[in-house]
C-alpha positions as CSV (number, residue, x, y, z in Angstrom):
1,M,113.7,105.3,88.1
2,A,109.9,105.4,88.7
3,E,108.8,106.8,92.0
4,K,105.6,104.7,92.3
5,L,104.5,101.4,91.0
6,K,103.2,101.5,87.4
7,P,99.5,100.9,87.5
8,I,98.6,97.5,85.9
9,R,95.2,97.5,84.1
10,R,93.3,94.3,85.1
11,I,90.3,93.2,83.0
12,V,88.4,90.3,84.5
13,T,85.6,88.7,82.4
14,G,83.0,86.2,83.3
15,L,79.3,85.5,82.8
16,D,76.3,87.7,83.7
17,N,73.0,86.4,85.2
18,N,71.9,85.4,81.7
19,G,75.0,83.3,81.0
20,R,76.4,85.9,78.5
21,S,80.1,86.9,78.6
22,C,80.8,90.3,80.2
23,V,83.4,92.4,81.9
24,I,83.3,92.1,85.7
25,Y,86.2,94.4,86.5
26,D,88.2,96.8,84.3
27,S,90.5,99.1,86.3
28,D,93.9,99.3,87.7
29,A,94.6,96.2,89.8
30,P,93.6,97.2,93.3
31,N,96.3,95.1,95.2
32,A,99.5,97.0,94.6
33,N,102.3,96.3,97.1
34,P,105.2,98.7,96.9
35,Q,108.5,97.5,98.2
36,R,109.5,99.5,101.3
37,N,112.6,101.7,100.8
38,K,112.8,101.0,97.1
39,A,110.7,103.4,95.0
40,G,109.3,102.0,91.8
41,S,109.7,98.3,92.9
42,G,107.0,96.0,94.2
43,M,104.4,93.4,93.4
44,T,100.8,93.8,92.1
45,E,98.4,90.9,92.6
46,I,96.2,90.2,89.6
47,W,94.3,87.2,90.8
48,V,94.6,84.5,93.5
49,Y,92.9,81.1,93.4
50,P,92.7,79.1,96.7
51,S,92.5,75.6,95.1
52,C,91.9,73.7,91.8
53,P,89.5,73.4,90.3
54,V,88.8,77.1,90.5
55,D,85.3,78.4,91.4
56,L,84.3,80.4,88.3
57,S,81.2,82.0,89.8
58,G,82.8,85.5,89.6
59,K,81.0,86.7,92.7
60,R,84.1,88.0,94.5
61,D,87.3,89.9,93.6
62,D,90.1,87.4,94.1
63,G,92.6,90.0,93.0
64,N,91.9,92.2,96.1
65,L,92.8,89.8,98.9
66,P,95.4,90.4,101.7
67,F,98.9,90.2,100.1
68,N,101.0,87.1,100.8
69,F,104.2,86.3,99.0
70,E,103.3,82.6,98.8
71,P,100.3,81.4,96.9
72,P,97.6,79.3,98.7
73,P,99.1,75.8,99.2
74,Q,96.5,74.1,97.0
75,G,96.1,77.1,94.6
76,G,98.1,79.8,93.0
77,H,98.3,83.5,92.0
78,L,99.2,85.7,89.1
79,R,101.2,88.8,90.0
80,I,103.2,91.5,88.2
81,V,106.7,92.3,89.7
82,Q,108.2,95.7,89.0
83,S,111.9,96.2,89.8
84,V,114.2,99.2,89.3
85,A,117.7,99.0,88.0
86,R,120.8,99.5,90.2
87,P,121.9,103.1,89.8
88,P,125.4,104.0,88.5
89,G,127.9,104.1,91.4
90,Y,125.8,102.0,93.7
91,D,128.0,100.1,96.2
92,P,126.4,97.2,98.0
93,A,129.1,97.3,100.6
94,K,127.8,100.8,101.7
95,D,124.1,99.7,101.6
96,P,122.5,99.8,105.1
97,A,119.8,97.4,103.8
98,A,122.3,94.8,102.7
99,E,122.1,91.4,104.4
100,P,124.9,88.9,104.4
101,T,124.2,85.3,103.3
102,H,123.3,82.9,106.0
103,P,122.2,79.3,106.4
104,P,118.6,78.6,105.2
105,K,115.8,79.7,107.4
106,M,112.1,80.1,107.0
107,R,111.0,83.6,105.9
108,P,109.2,85.3,108.7
109,G,105.4,84.6,108.5
110,A,106.0,82.0,105.7
111,I,104.9,78.4,105.5
112,A,106.7,77.5,102.3
113,T,109.5,80.0,101.6
114,Q,113.1,79.8,102.9
115,D,115.8,82.6,102.6
116,R,119.6,82.4,102.6
117,G,120.1,86.2,102.8
118,G,122.3,88.1,100.4
119,A,119.8,90.8,99.7
120,N,120.5,94.5,99.2
121,A,118.5,97.4,97.8
122,F,118.8,96.1,94.3
123,R,118.9,92.3,94.7
124,S,116.4,90.0,96.2
125,P,117.4,87.6,99.0
126,I,118.5,84.1,97.8
127,H,115.2,82.2,98.4
128,R,113.1,79.2,97.4
129,S,109.5,78.3,97.9
130,T,107.6,75.1,97.7
131,T,106.0,76.3,94.4
132,V,106.1,75.9,90.7
133,D,106.7,79.4,89.3
134,Y,106.2,80.5,85.7
135,G,107.9,83.9,85.0
136,V,107.8,86.0,81.8
137,V,109.8,89.1,81.2
138,L,107.4,91.8,79.8
139,E,109.8,94.8,79.8
140,G,113.4,95.5,80.5
141,E,116.1,93.1,81.7
142,R,116.2,90.9,84.7
143,V,119.1,88.7,86.0
144,L,118.3,85.3,87.5
145,E,121.0,84.2,89.9
146,L,121.3,80.5,90.6
147,D,123.8,78.4,92.5
148,D,125.6,77.5,89.2
149,G,125.6,81.0,87.5
150,E,123.5,83.8,86.2
151,I,121.0,84.1,83.3
152,V,120.1,87.4,81.7
153,M,116.4,87.5,80.8
154,R,114.9,89.9,78.3
155,P,111.3,90.5,77.0
156,G,109.6,87.3,76.1
157,D,112.0,85.1,78.0
158,T,110.2,82.6,80.2
159,I,111.4,80.7,83.3
160,V,109.9,77.7,85.0
161,Q,111.2,77.3,88.5
162,L,110.7,74.1,90.5
163,G,111.4,75.0,94.1
164,N,115.0,75.9,93.4
165,W,117.3,78.5,95.2
166,H,117.5,81.8,93.3
167,A,117.8,85.5,93.6
168,W,116.8,88.3,91.2
169,S,118.6,91.6,90.3
170,N,118.4,94.4,87.8
171,P,121.9,95.6,87.2
172,D,121.3,97.6,84.0
173,D,117.5,98.1,83.4
174,D,114.2,98.4,85.1
175,S,112.0,95.4,84.5
176,L,108.4,94.3,84.5
177,M,107.7,90.5,84.9
178,A,104.6,88.4,85.2
179,F,104.7,85.5,87.6
180,I,102.2,82.6,88.1
181,M,103.1,80.8,91.3
182,M,101.3,77.5,92.2
183,G,101.5,75.5,95.4
184,A,103.6,72.3,95.1
185,T,105.3,69.6,97.2
186,F,108.7,68.0,97.5
187,D,108.0,64.3,97.5
């Protein structure tokens, strides 16, 4: 199990003052957000856009903004999620961080994400957000838990989520996933 988040190289390109293509940023993504009490797990923001169409001026670093789980309501973000596998012998019943399931409630500080609990040190809470989410497994294995069953996802597998209830776990392998989340509505 990794002790820290794996650095994610971020290359941002754009136009220079003469209209020629160039590299604007080339470094580890600056907005890494380790998950408390779970070494090697967390989220790294790559880029955030507040609305569409996106301003392409390239005059600011939209990958180094304050972290927020949700994307801007009229925009979106790209992030990399790193998760560690459940260790052998782990017992969720003995996990002091475990949370029982409960009726849906808004996530603290959220405007578009609800939780139903069920989290432990190696499983996300059951949650949904008013977003369209595209997720691609880059490394390892990730299990998507839905109300009607589980889906094991491996490198190259891609998910499109439309505001549905779900949880994530890594029972057998660490994973690295890319997510694009975009603001949406339930009409």
